[in-house]
PyMOL Python script that loads the backbone (N, CA, C, O; Angstrom):
from pymol import cmd

cmd.read_pdbstr("""\
ATOM      1  N   MET A   1      -3.893   7.356  12.288  1.00  0.00           N
ATOM      2  CA  MET A   1      -2.023   7.779  11.254  1.00  0.00           C
ATOM      3  C   MET A   1      -1.929   5.871  11.038  1.00  0.00           C
ATOM      4  O   MET A   1      -2.290   4.901  11.705  1.00  0.00           O
ATOM      5  N   THR A   2      -1.222   6.092   9.698  1.00  0.00           N
ATOM      6  CA  THR A   2      -0.607   4.460   9.535  1.00  0.00           C
ATOM      7  C   THR A   2       0.743   4.393   9.967  1.00  0.00           C
ATOM      8  O   THR A   2       1.579   5.121   9.432  1.00  0.00           O
ATOM      9  N   LYS A   3       1.070   3.561  10.926  1.00  0.00           N
ATOM     10  CA  LYS A   3       2.209   3.016  11.462  1.00  0.00           C
ATOM     11  C   LYS A   3       3.258   2.477   9.991  1.00  0.00           C
ATOM     12  O   LYS A   3       2.904   1.465   9.385  1.00  0.00           O
ATOM     13  N   VAL A   4       4.509   3.242   9.539  1.00  0.00           N
ATOM     14  CA  VAL A   4       5.494   2.592   9.030  1.00  0.00           C
ATOM     15  C   VAL A   4       6.439   2.017   9.388  1.00  0.00           C
ATOM     16  O   VAL A   4       7.084   2.611  10.252  1.00  0.00           O
ATOM     17  N   MET A   5       6.868   0.921   9.028  1.00  0.00           N
ATOM     18  CA  MET A   5       7.816  -0.184   9.703  1.00  0.00           C
ATOM     19  C   MET A   5       8.661  -0.578   8.704  1.00  0.00           C
ATOM     20  O   MET A   5       8.059  -0.813   7.656  1.00  0.00           O
ATOM     21  N   PRO A   6      10.138  -0.771   8.650  1.00  0.00           N
ATOM     22  CA  PRO A   6      11.100  -1.480   7.983  1.00  0.00           C
ATOM     23  C   PRO A   6      10.935  -2.773   8.020  1.00  0.00           C
ATOM     24  O   PRO A   6      10.874  -3.183   9.179  1.00  0.00           O
ATOM     25  N   ALA A   7      10.785  -4.040   6.772  1.00  0.00           N
ATOM     26  CA  ALA A   7      10.861  -5.592   6.516  1.00  0.00           C
ATOM     27  C   ALA A   7      11.186  -5.992   7.584  1.00  0.00           C
ATOM     28  O   ALA A   7      10.534  -6.731   8.322  1.00  0.00           O
ATOM     29  N   SER A   8      12.443  -5.442   7.801  1.00  0.00           N
ATOM     30  CA  SER A   8      13.627  -6.102   8.873  1.00  0.00           C
ATOM     31  C   SER A   8      13.235  -6.010  10.241  1.00  0.00           C
ATOM     32  O   SER A   8      13.469  -6.910  11.048  1.00  0.00           O
ATOM     33  N   GLN A   9      12.573  -4.817  10.564  1.00  0.00           N
ATOM     34  CA  GLN A   9      11.931  -5.191  11.742  1.00  0.00           C
ATOM     35  C   GLN A   9      10.476  -5.394  12.064  1.00  0.00           C
ATOM     36  O   GLN A   9      10.034  -5.644  13.185  1.00  0.00           O
ATOM     37  N   VAL A  10       9.994  -5.301  11.296  1.00  0.00           N
ATOM     38  CA  VAL A  10       8.423  -6.138  11.082  1.00  0.00           C
ATOM     39  C   VAL A  10       8.807  -7.748  11.214  1.00  0.00           C
ATOM     40  O   VAL A  10       8.066  -8.457  11.894  1.00  0.00           O
ATOM     41  N   ARG A  11      10.088  -8.380  10.495  1.00  0.00           N
ATOM     42  CA  ARG A  11       9.972  -9.525  10.947  1.00  0.00           C
ATOM     43  C   ARG A  11      10.670 -10.159  12.366  1.00  0.00           C
ATOM     44  O   ARG A  11      10.409 -11.231  12.911  1.00  0.00           O
ATOM     45  N   ALA A  12      11.577  -9.191  12.739  1.00  0.00           N
ATOM     46  CA  ALA A  12      11.620  -9.772  14.032  1.00  0.00           C
ATOM     47  C   ALA A  12      10.673  -9.393  15.313  1.00  0.00           C
ATOM     48  O   ALA A  12      10.753  -9.729  16.495  1.00  0.00           O
ATOM     49  N   ASP A  13      10.136  -8.912  14.906  1.00  0.00           N
ATOM     50  CA  ASP A  13       8.216  -8.515  15.925  1.00  0.00           C
ATOM     51  C   ASP A  13       7.481  -9.198  15.082  1.00  0.00           C
ATOM     52  O   ASP A  13       6.499  -8.531  15.407  1.00  0.00           O
ATOM     53  N   ILE A  14       7.049  -9.923  14.288  1.00  0.00           N
ATOM     54  CA  ILE A  14       5.199 -10.490  13.538  1.00  0.00           C
ATOM     55  C   ILE A  14       4.600 -10.688  14.673  1.00  0.00           C
ATOM     56  O   ILE A  14       3.718  -9.947  15.107  1.00  0.00           O
ATOM     57  N   TYR A  15       5.095 -11.860  15.334  1.00  0.00           N
ATOM     58  CA  TYR A  15       3.695 -11.904  15.967  1.00  0.00           C
ATOM     59  C   TYR A  15       3.146 -10.763  16.707  1.00  0.00           C
ATOM     60  O   TYR A  15       1.940 -10.545  16.591  1.00  0.00           O
ATOM     61  N   ASN A  16       3.992  -9.870  17.585  1.00  0.00           N
ATOM     62  CA  ASN A  16       3.349  -8.617  18.149  1.00  0.00           C
ATOM     63  C   ASN A  16       2.866  -7.962  16.904  1.00  0.00           C
ATOM     64  O   ASN A  16       1.910  -7.316  17.334  1.00  0.00           O
ATOM     65  N   LEU A  17       2.919  -7.780  15.908  1.00  0.00           N
ATOM     66  CA  LEU A  17       2.717  -7.209  15.859  1.00  0.00           C
ATOM     67  C   LEU A  17       1.250  -7.580  14.956  1.00  0.00           C
ATOM     68  O   LEU A  17       0.499  -6.628  14.747  1.00  0.00           O
ATOM     69  N   MET A  18       0.942  -8.631  14.551  1.00  0.00           N
ATOM     70  CA  MET A  18      -0.166  -8.870  14.040  1.00  0.00           C
ATOM     71  C   MET A  18      -1.002  -9.166  15.017  1.00  0.00           C
ATOM     72  O   MET A  18      -1.944  -9.832  14.588  1.00  0.00           O
ATOM     73  N   ASP A  19      -1.069  -8.899  16.441  1.00  0.00           N
ATOM     74  CA  ASP A  19      -1.635  -9.029  17.622  1.00  0.00           C
ATOM     75  C   ASP A  19      -1.998  -7.788  17.516  1.00  0.00           C
ATOM     76  O   ASP A  19      -3.135  -7.467  17.862  1.00  0.00           O
ATOM     77  N   GLU A  20      -0.920  -6.664  16.914  1.00  0.00           N
ATOM     78  CA  GLU A  20      -1.435  -5.399  17.345  1.00  0.00           C
ATOM     79  C   GLU A  20      -2.783  -4.677  16.429  1.00  0.00           C
ATOM     80  O   GLU A  20      -3.676  -3.880  16.717  1.00  0.00           O
ATOM     81  N   THR A  21      -2.459  -5.289  15.417  1.00  0.00           N
ATOM     82  CA  THR A  21      -3.134  -5.209  14.156  1.00  0.00           C
ATOM     83  C   THR A  21      -4.847  -5.477  14.279  1.00  0.00           C
ATOM     84  O   THR A  21      -5.885  -4.889  13.975  1.00  0.00           O
ATOM     85  N   ALA A  22      -4.438  -6.711  14.903  1.00  0.00           N
ATOM     86  CA  ALA A  22      -5.887  -7.312  14.771  1.00  0.00           C
ATOM     87  C   ALA A  22      -6.999  -6.090  16.482  1.00  0.00           C
ATOM     88  O   ALA A  22      -8.193  -5.792  16.517  1.00  0.00           O
ATOM     89  N   LEU A  23      -5.954  -5.787  17.457  1.00  0.00           N
ATOM     90  CA  LEU A  23      -6.318  -5.262  18.465  1.00  0.00           C
ATOM     91  C   LEU A  23      -7.265  -3.760  17.738  1.00  0.00           C
ATOM     92  O   LEU A  23      -8.433  -3.537  17.419  1.00  0.00           O
ATOM     93  N   THR A  24      -5.731  -2.860  17.735  1.00  0.00           N
ATOM     94  CA  THR A  24      -5.785  -1.458  16.956  1.00  0.00           C
ATOM     95  C   THR A  24      -7.318  -1.527  15.766  1.00  0.00           C
ATOM     96  O   THR A  24      -8.246  -0.719  15.778  1.00  0.00           O
ATOM     97  N   HIS A  25      -7.232  -2.237  15.218  1.00  0.00           N
ATOM     98  CA  HIS A  25      -7.553  -2.264  13.660  1.00  0.00           C
ATOM     99  C   HIS A  25      -7.374  -1.118  12.465  1.00  0.00           C
ATOM    100  O   HIS A  25      -8.028  -0.537  11.598  1.00  0.00           O
ATOM    101  N   GLU A  26      -5.382  -1.240  13.294  1.00  0.00           N
ATOM    102  CA  GLU A  26      -4.430  -0.060  12.690  1.00  0.00           C
ATOM    103  C   GLU A  26      -3.576  -1.434  11.320  1.00  0.00           C
ATOM    104  O   GLU A  26      -3.052  -2.528  11.528  1.00  0.00           O
ATOM    105  N   PRO A  27      -3.797  -0.703  10.102  1.00  0.00           N
ATOM    106  CA  PRO A  27      -2.651  -1.012   9.094  1.00  0.00           C
ATOM    107  C   PRO A  27      -1.764  -0.647   9.038  1.00  0.00           C
ATOM    108  O   PRO A  27      -1.573   0.564   9.145  1.00  0.00           O
ATOM    109  N   ILE A  28      -0.620  -1.671   8.809  1.00  0.00           N
ATOM    110  CA  ILE A  28       0.965  -1.065   9.312  1.00  0.00           C
ATOM    111  C   ILE A  28       1.409  -1.515   7.692  1.00  0.00           C
ATOM    112  O   ILE A  28       1.052  -2.482   7.019  1.00  0.00           O
ATOM    113  N   LEU A  29       2.570  -0.102   7.307  1.00  0.00           N
ATOM    114  CA  LEU A  29       2.726  -0.162   6.214  1.00  0.00           C
ATOM    115  C   LEU A  29       4.440  -1.064   6.652  1.00  0.00           C
ATOM    116  O   LEU A  29       5.088  -1.179   7.693  1.00  0.00           O
ATOM    117  N   ILE A  30       4.622  -1.542   5.225  1.00  0.00           N
ATOM    118  CA  ILE A  30       5.824  -2.234   5.609  1.00  0.00           C
ATOM    119  C   ILE A  30       6.684  -2.020   4.330  1.00  0.00           C
ATOM    120  O   ILE A  30       6.382  -2.376   3.191  1.00  0.00           O
ATOM    121  N   THR A  31       7.709  -1.431   4.692  1.00  0.00           N
ATOM    122  CA  THR A  31       8.492  -0.812   3.189  1.00  0.00           C
ATOM    123  C   THR A  31       9.887  -1.901   3.603  1.00  0.00           C
ATOM    124  O   THR A  31      10.498  -2.388   4.554  1.00  0.00           O
ATOM    125  N   GLY A  32       9.818  -1.821   1.671  1.00  0.00           N
ATOM    126  CA  GLY A  32      10.850  -2.703   1.664  1.00  0.00           C
ATOM    127  C   GLY A  32      12.075  -2.059   0.617  1.00  0.00           C
ATOM    128  O   GLY A  32      12.138  -0.888   0.244  1.00  0.00           O
ATOM    129  N   LYS A  33      12.907  -3.036   0.301  1.00  0.00           N
ATOM    130  CA  LYS A  33      13.995  -2.464  -0.363  1.00  0.00           C
ATOM    131  C   LYS A  33      13.232  -2.519  -2.097  1.00  0.00           C
ATOM    132  O   LYS A  33      13.924  -2.003  -2.975  1.00  0.00           O
ATOM    133  N   ARG A  34      12.071  -3.034  -2.460  1.00  0.00           N
ATOM    134  CA  ARG A  34      11.606  -3.888  -3.438  1.00  0.00           C
ATOM    135  C   ARG A  34      10.648  -2.924  -3.916  1.00  0.00           C
ATOM    136  O   ARG A  34      10.580  -1.937  -4.648  1.00  0.00           O
ATOM    137  N   ASN A  35       9.826  -3.767  -3.059  1.00  0.00           N
ATOM    138  CA  ASN A  35       8.780  -3.147  -2.676  1.00  0.00           C
ATOM    139  C   ASN A  35       7.938  -3.126  -1.072  1.00  0.00           C
ATOM    140  O   ASN A  35       8.429  -3.573  -0.035  1.00  0.00           O
ATOM    141  N   ASN A  36       6.768  -2.581  -1.183  1.00  0.00           N
ATOM    142  CA  ASN A  36       6.189  -2.449   0.319  1.00  0.00           C
ATOM    143  C   ASN A  36       4.715  -2.879  -0.270  1.00  0.00           C
ATOM    144  O   ASN A  36       4.246  -2.848  -1.408  1.00  0.00           O
ATOM    145  N   ALA A  37       4.108  -3.357   1.200  1.00  0.00           N
ATOM    146  CA  ALA A  37       3.289  -4.532   1.662  1.00  0.00           C
ATOM    147  C   ALA A  37       2.542  -4.013   2.904  1.00  0.00           C
ATOM    148  O   ALA A  37       3.152  -3.706   3.928  1.00  0.00           O
ATOM    149  N   VAL A  38       1.016  -3.911   2.768  1.00  0.00           N
ATOM    150  CA  VAL A  38       0.015  -3.359   3.965  1.00  0.00           C
ATOM    151  C   VAL A  38      -0.148  -4.921   4.993  1.00  0.00           C
ATOM    152  O   VAL A  38      -0.300  -6.051   4.528  1.00  0.00           O
ATOM    153  N   MET A  39      -0.071  -4.589   6.320  1.00  0.00           N
ATOM    154  CA  MET A  39      -0.055  -5.663   7.287  1.00  0.00           C
ATOM    155  C   MET A  39      -2.288  -5.043   7.403  1.00  0.00           C
ATOM    156  O   MET A  39      -2.812  -3.934   7.304  1.00  0.00           O
ATOM    157  N   LEU A  40      -2.835  -6.330   7.620  1.00  0.00           N
ATOM    158  CA  LEU A  40      -4.219  -6.256   7.970  1.00  0.00           C
ATOM    159  C   LEU A  40      -4.825  -6.909   8.903  1.00  0.00           C
ATOM    160  O   LEU A  40      -4.380  -7.998   8.540  1.00  0.00           O
ATOM    161  N   SER A  41      -5.600  -7.231   9.991  1.00  0.00           N
ATOM    162  CA  SER A  41      -5.720  -8.045  10.485  1.00  0.00           C
ATOM    163  C   SER A  41      -7.035  -8.795   9.471  1.00  0.00           C
ATOM    164  O   SER A  41      -7.613  -8.088   8.645  1.00  0.00           O
ATOM    165  N   GLN A  42      -7.416 -10.298   9.648  1.00  0.00           N
ATOM    166  CA  GLN A  42      -7.873 -11.014   8.693  1.00  0.00           C
ATOM    167  C   GLN A  42      -9.409 -10.233   9.180  1.00  0.00           C
ATOM    168  O   GLN A  42      -9.534  -9.917   7.997  1.00  0.00           O
ATOM    169  N   GLU A  43     -10.621  -9.668   9.815  1.00  0.00           N
ATOM    170  CA  GLU A  43     -11.326  -9.396   9.912  1.00  0.00           C
ATOM    171  C   GLU A  43     -11.726  -7.966   9.149  1.00  0.00           C
ATOM    172  O   GLU A  43     -12.797  -7.586   8.674  1.00  0.00           O
ATOM    173  N   ASP A  44     -10.072  -7.172   9.253  1.00  0.00           N
ATOM    174  CA  ASP A  44     -10.352  -6.073   9.095  1.00  0.00           C
ATOM    175  C   ASP A  44     -10.365  -6.530   7.233  1.00  0.00           C
ATOM    176  O   ASP A  44     -11.338  -6.220   6.545  1.00  0.00           O
ATOM    177  N   TRP A  45      -9.101  -7.309   6.609  1.00  0.00           N
ATOM    178  CA  TRP A  45      -9.743  -7.898   5.132  1.00  0.00           C
ATOM    179  C   TRP A  45     -10.724  -8.368   4.974  1.00  0.00           C
ATOM    180  O   TRP A  45     -10.827  -8.248   3.753  1.00  0.00           O
ATOM    181  N   ASN A  46     -11.607  -8.857   5.300  1.00  0.00           N
ATOM    182  CA  ASN A  46     -12.750  -8.998   5.476  1.00  0.00           C
ATOM    183  C   ASN A  46     -13.466  -8.350   5.719  1.00  0.00           C
ATOM    184  O   ASN A  46     -14.471  -8.681   5.090  1.00  0.00           O
ATOM    185  N   ALA A  47     -13.606  -7.722   6.158  1.00  0.00           N
ATOM    186  CA  ALA A  47     -14.497  -6.450   6.287  1.00  0.00           C
ATOM    187  C   ALA A  47     -14.883  -5.621   4.636  1.00  0.00           C
ATOM    188  O   ALA A  47     -15.938  -5.213   4.149  1.00  0.00           O
ATOM    189  N   ILE A  48     -13.215  -5.648   4.064  1.00  0.00           N
ATOM    190  CA  ILE A  48     -13.338  -4.433   3.191  1.00  0.00           C
ATOM    191  C   ILE A  48     -13.900  -5.751   1.655  1.00  0.00           C
ATOM    192  O   ILE A  48     -14.625  -5.533   0.685  1.00  0.00           O
ATOM    193  N   GLU A  49     -13.139  -7.079   2.094  1.00  0.00           N
ATOM    194  CA  GLU A  49     -13.836  -7.594   0.483  1.00  0.00           C
ATOM    195  C   GLU A  49     -15.727  -7.743   0.779  1.00  0.00           C
ATOM    196  O   GLU A  49     -16.479  -8.437   0.095  1.00  0.00           O
ATOM    197  N   GLU A  50     -15.968  -7.232   1.484  1.00  0.00           N
ATOM    198  CA  GLU A  50     -17.935  -7.879   1.907  1.00  0.00           C
ATOM    199  C   GLU A  50     -17.697  -5.942   1.376  1.00  0.00           C
ATOM    200  O   GLU A  50     -18.588  -5.621   0.589  1.00  0.00           O
ATOM    201  N   THR A  51     -16.721  -4.793   1.687  1.00  0.00           N
ATOM    202  CA  THR A  51     -17.678  -3.679   0.689  1.00  0.00           C
ATOM    203  C   THR A  51     -17.516  -3.766  -0.767  1.00  0.00           C
ATOM    204  O   THR A  51     -18.416  -3.717  -1.606  1.00  0.00           O
ATOM    205  N   LEU A  52     -15.785  -3.951  -1.033  1.00  0.00           N
ATOM    206  CA  LEU A  52     -15.929  -3.581  -2.163  1.00  0.00           C
ATOM    207  C   LEU A  52     -16.963  -5.144  -3.148  1.00  0.00           C
ATOM    208  O   LEU A  52     -16.951  -5.220  -4.376  1.00  0.00           O
ATOM    209  N   TYR A  53     -17.602  -6.003  -2.391  1.00  0.00           N
ATOM    210  CA  TYR A  53     -18.216  -6.888  -3.016  1.00  0.00           C
ATOM    211  C   TYR A  53     -19.539  -6.322  -3.044  1.00  0.00           C
ATOM    212  O   TYR A  53     -20.164  -6.151  -4.091  1.00  0.00           O
ATOM    213  N   LEU A  54     -20.026  -5.991  -1.745  1.00  0.00           N
ATOM    214  CA  LEU A  54     -21.438  -4.827  -2.003  1.00  0.00           C
ATOM    215  C   LEU A  54     -21.544  -4.055  -2.439  1.00  0.00           C
ATOM    216  O   LEU A  54     -22.715  -3.676  -2.443  1.00  0.00           O
ATOM    217  N   ASN A  55     -20.312  -2.924  -3.340  1.00  0.00           N
ATOM    218  CA  ASN A  55     -20.181  -1.522  -3.987  1.00  0.00           C
ATOM    219  C   ASN A  55     -20.247  -2.346  -5.088  1.00  0.00           C
ATOM    220  O   ASN A  55     -20.181  -1.642  -6.096  1.00  0.00           O
ATOM    221  N   SER A  56     -20.385  -3.962  -5.462  1.00  0.00           N
ATOM    222  CA  SER A  56     -19.690  -4.025  -6.917  1.00  0.00           C
ATOM    223  C   SER A  56     -21.517  -4.809  -7.532  1.00  0.00           C
ATOM    224  O   SER A  56     -21.915  -5.518  -8.456  1.00  0.00           O
ATOM    225  N   ILE A  57     -21.888  -4.366  -6.773  1.00  0.00           N
ATOM    226  CA  ILE A  57     -23.894  -4.775  -7.225  1.00  0.00           C
ATOM    227  C   ILE A  57     -24.659  -3.432  -7.662  1.00  0.00           C
ATOM    228  O   ILE A  57     -25.074  -2.659  -6.798  1.00  0.00           O
ATOM    229  N   PRO A  58     -24.811  -3.212  -8.858  1.00  0.00           N
ATOM    230  CA  PRO A  58     -25.785  -2.199  -9.140  1.00  0.00           C
ATOM    231  C   PRO A  58     -26.324  -1.794  -7.983  1.00  0.00           C
ATOM    232  O   PRO A  58     -26.493  -2.625  -7.090  1.00  0.00           O
ATOM    233  N   ASN A  59     -26.663  -0.536  -7.810  1.00  0.00           N
ATOM    234  CA  ASN A  59     -27.671   0.419  -7.337  1.00  0.00           C
ATOM    235  C   ASN A  59     -27.843  -0.128  -5.934  1.00  0.00           C
ATOM    236  O   ASN A  59     -28.817   0.186  -5.251  1.00  0.00           O
ATOM    237  N   MET A  60     -26.457  -1.325  -5.311  1.00  0.00           N
ATOM    238  CA  MET A  60     -26.392  -1.567  -3.318  1.00  0.00           C
ATOM    239  C   MET A  60     -26.165  -0.901  -2.515  1.00  0.00           C
ATOM    240  O   MET A  60     -26.767  -0.960  -1.443  1.00  0.00           O
ATOM    241  N   ALA A  61     -24.679   0.447  -2.906  1.00  0.00           N
ATOM    242  CA  ALA A  61     -24.681   1.702  -2.229  1.00  0.00           C
ATOM    243  C   ALA A  61     -25.962   2.320  -2.132  1.00  0.00           C
ATOM    244  O   ALA A  61     -26.469   2.405  -1.014  1.00  0.00           O
ATOM    245  N   LYS A  62     -26.585   2.781  -3.163  1.00  0.00           N
ATOM    246  CA  LYS A  62     -27.791   3.573  -2.709  1.00  0.00           C
ATOM    247  C   LYS A  62     -29.201   2.847  -2.073  1.00  0.00           C
ATOM    248  O   LYS A  62     -30.267   3.312  -1.670  1.00  0.00           O
ATOM    249  N   SER A  63     -28.862   1.992  -2.147  1.00  0.00           N
ATOM    250  CA  SER A  63     -30.431   0.856  -1.793  1.00  0.00           C
ATOM    251  C   SER A  63     -29.950   1.100   0.153  1.00  0.00           C
ATOM    252  O   SER A  63     -30.472   1.007   1.264  1.00  0.00           O
ATOM    253  N   ILE A  64     -28.656   1.444  -0.478  1.00  0.00           N
ATOM    254  CA  ILE A  64     -28.429   0.667   1.721  1.00  0.00           C
ATOM    255  C   ILE A  64     -28.085   2.666   2.686  1.00  0.00           C
ATOM    256  O   ILE A  64     -27.844   2.935   3.863  1.00  0.00           O
ATOM    257  N   GLN A  65     -28.242   3.587   1.429  1.00  0.00           N
ATOM    258  CA  GLN A  65     -27.608   5.087   2.341  1.00  0.00           C
ATOM    259  C   GLN A  65     -29.556   5.090   2.618  1.00  0.00           C
ATOM    260  O   GLN A  65     -30.067   5.222   3.730  1.00  0.00           O
ATOM    261  N   GLU A  66     -30.350   4.909   1.296  1.00  0.00           N
ATOM    262  CA  GLU A  66     -31.842   5.231   1.476  1.00  0.00           C
ATOM    263  C   GLU A  66     -32.201   4.110   2.799  1.00  0.00           C
ATOM    264  O   GLU A  66     -33.355   4.258   3.200  1.00  0.00           O
ATOM    265  N   GLY A  67     -31.782   3.535   3.190  1.00  0.00           N
ATOM    266  CA  GLY A  67     -32.543   2.281   4.451  1.00  0.00           C
ATOM    267  C   GLY A  67     -31.995   3.240   5.621  1.00  0.00           C
ATOM    268  O   GLY A  67     -32.584   3.517   6.666  1.00  0.00           O
ATOM    269  N   MET A  68     -30.635   3.713   5.169  1.00  0.00           N
ATOM    270  CA  MET A  68     -30.196   4.083   6.381  1.00  0.00           C
ATOM    271  C   MET A  68     -30.338   5.466   6.788  1.00  0.00           C
ATOM    272  O   MET A  68     -29.744   5.969   7.742  1.00  0.00           O
ATOM    273  N   ALA A  69     -31.660   6.421   5.541  1.00  0.00           N
ATOM    274  CA  ALA A  69     -31.455   7.425   5.567  1.00  0.00           C
ATOM    275  C   ALA A  69     -32.890   7.525   7.314  1.00  0.00           C
ATOM    276  O   ALA A  69     -32.979   8.097   8.400  1.00  0.00           O
ATOM    277  N   GLN A  70     -33.952   6.174   6.144  1.00  0.00           N
ATOM    278  CA  GLN A  70     -35.312   5.804   7.108  1.00  0.00           C
ATOM    279  C   GLN A  70     -35.392   5.305   8.222  1.00  0.00           C
ATOM    280  O   GLN A  70     -34.774   4.356   8.705  1.00  0.00           O
ATOM    281  N   SER A  71     -36.641   6.348   8.900  1.00  0.00           N
ATOM    282  CA  SER A  71     -36.404   5.999  10.232  1.00  0.00           C
ATOM    283  C   SER A  71     -37.130   4.449  11.023  1.00  0.00           C
ATOM    284  O   SER A  71     -37.876   3.643  10.467  1.00  0.00           O
ATOM    285  N   ASP A  72     -36.620   4.404  12.438  1.00  0.00           N
ATOM    286  CA  ASP A  72     -36.616   3.067  12.582  1.00  0.00           C
ATOM    287  C   ASP A  72     -38.472   2.606  12.430  1.00  0.00           C
ATOM    288  O   ASP A  72     -38.872   1.538  11.964  1.00  0.00           O
ATOM    289  N   ASP A  73     -39.333   3.701  12.945  1.00  0.00           N
ATOM    290  CA  ASP A  73     -40.925   3.165  13.017  1.00  0.00           C
ATOM    291  C   ASP A  73     -40.759   3.018  11.486  1.00  0.00           C
ATOM    292  O   ASP A  73     -41.559   2.176  11.891  1.00  0.00           O
ATOM    293  N   GLU A  74     -40.594   2.968  10.400  1.00  0.00           N
ATOM    294  CA  GLU A  74     -40.640   2.587   8.894  1.00  0.00           C
ATOM    295  C   GLU A  74     -40.895   1.217   8.926  1.00  0.00           C
ATOM    296  O   GLU A  74     -41.761   0.757   8.183  1.00  0.00           O
ATOM    297  N   PHE A  75     -39.882   0.069  10.140  1.00  0.00           N
ATOM    298  CA  PHE A  75     -39.254  -1.090  10.029  1.00  0.00           C
ATOM    299  C   PHE A  75     -40.276  -2.053  10.835  1.00  0.00           C
ATOM    300  O   PHE A  75     -40.265  -2.030  12.066  1.00  0.00           O
ATOM    301  N   SER A  76     -41.388  -3.119   9.938  1.00  0.00           N
ATOM    302  CA  SER A  76     -41.893  -3.736  11.143  1.00  0.00           C
ATOM    303  C   SER A  76     -41.329  -5.078  11.739  1.00  0.00           C
ATOM    304  O   SER A  76     -40.896  -6.043  11.109  1.00  0.00           O
ATOM    305  N   GLU A  77     -41.435  -4.912  13.111  1.00  0.00           N
ATOM    306  CA  GLU A  77     -40.721  -6.172  13.971  1.00  0.00           C
ATOM    307  C   GLU A  77     -40.893  -7.485  13.535  1.00  0.00           C
ATOM    308  O   GLU A  77     -40.279  -8.494  13.881  1.00  0.00           O
ATOM    309  N   ASP A  78     -41.868  -7.343  12.678  1.00  0.00           N
ATOM    310  CA  ASP A  78     -42.678  -8.884  11.945  1.00  0.00           C
ATOM    311  C   ASP A  78     -41.263  -9.263  10.580  1.00  0.00           C
ATOM    312  O   ASP A  78     -40.710  -8.273  10.100  1.00  0.00           O
ATOM    313  N   ILE A  79     -41.009 -10.062  10.303  1.00  0.00           N
ATOM    314  CA  ILE A  79     -40.338 -10.687   9.538  1.00  0.00           C
ATOM    315  C   ILE A  79     -41.544 -11.559   8.124  1.00  0.00           C
ATOM    316  O   ILE A  79     -41.937 -12.722   8.220  1.00  0.00           O
ATOM    317  N   LYS A  80     -41.730 -11.053   7.499  1.00  0.00           N
ATOM    318  CA  LYS A  80     -42.880 -11.497   6.873  1.00  0.00           C
ATOM    319  C   LYS A  80     -42.419 -11.663   5.447  1.00  0.00           C
ATOM    320  O   LYS A  80     -42.283 -10.773   4.607  1.00  0.00           O
ATOM    321  N   TRP A  81     -42.120 -13.452   5.271  1.00  0.00           N
ATOM    322  CA  TRP A  81     -41.477 -14.099   4.269  1.00  0.00           C
ATOM    323  C   TRP A  81     -42.249 -14.356   3.057  1.00  0.00           C
ATOM    324  O   TRP A  81     -41.729 -14.939   2.106  1.00  0.00           O
TER     325      TRP A  81
END
""", "prot")
cmd.dss("prot")
cmd.show_as("cartoon", "prot")
cmd.util.cbc("prot")
cmd.orient("prot")
């Protein structure tokens, strides 16, 4: 479950919250009078960006799913370039 905090509380404890998001990998929803925002660790954001990129490549998701369904003995230990 996403933690929800008002901007004023986040502002008062920003460094601890940054550490918390990096440690727990849980986002924090920051609520404000005009807008809301989500705090994520950079590691989690990078993972999201990579996933979005891979999903933008036609048939990539299908290829990954097919590869994951293969048994390990179908893969060679030797890489042939």
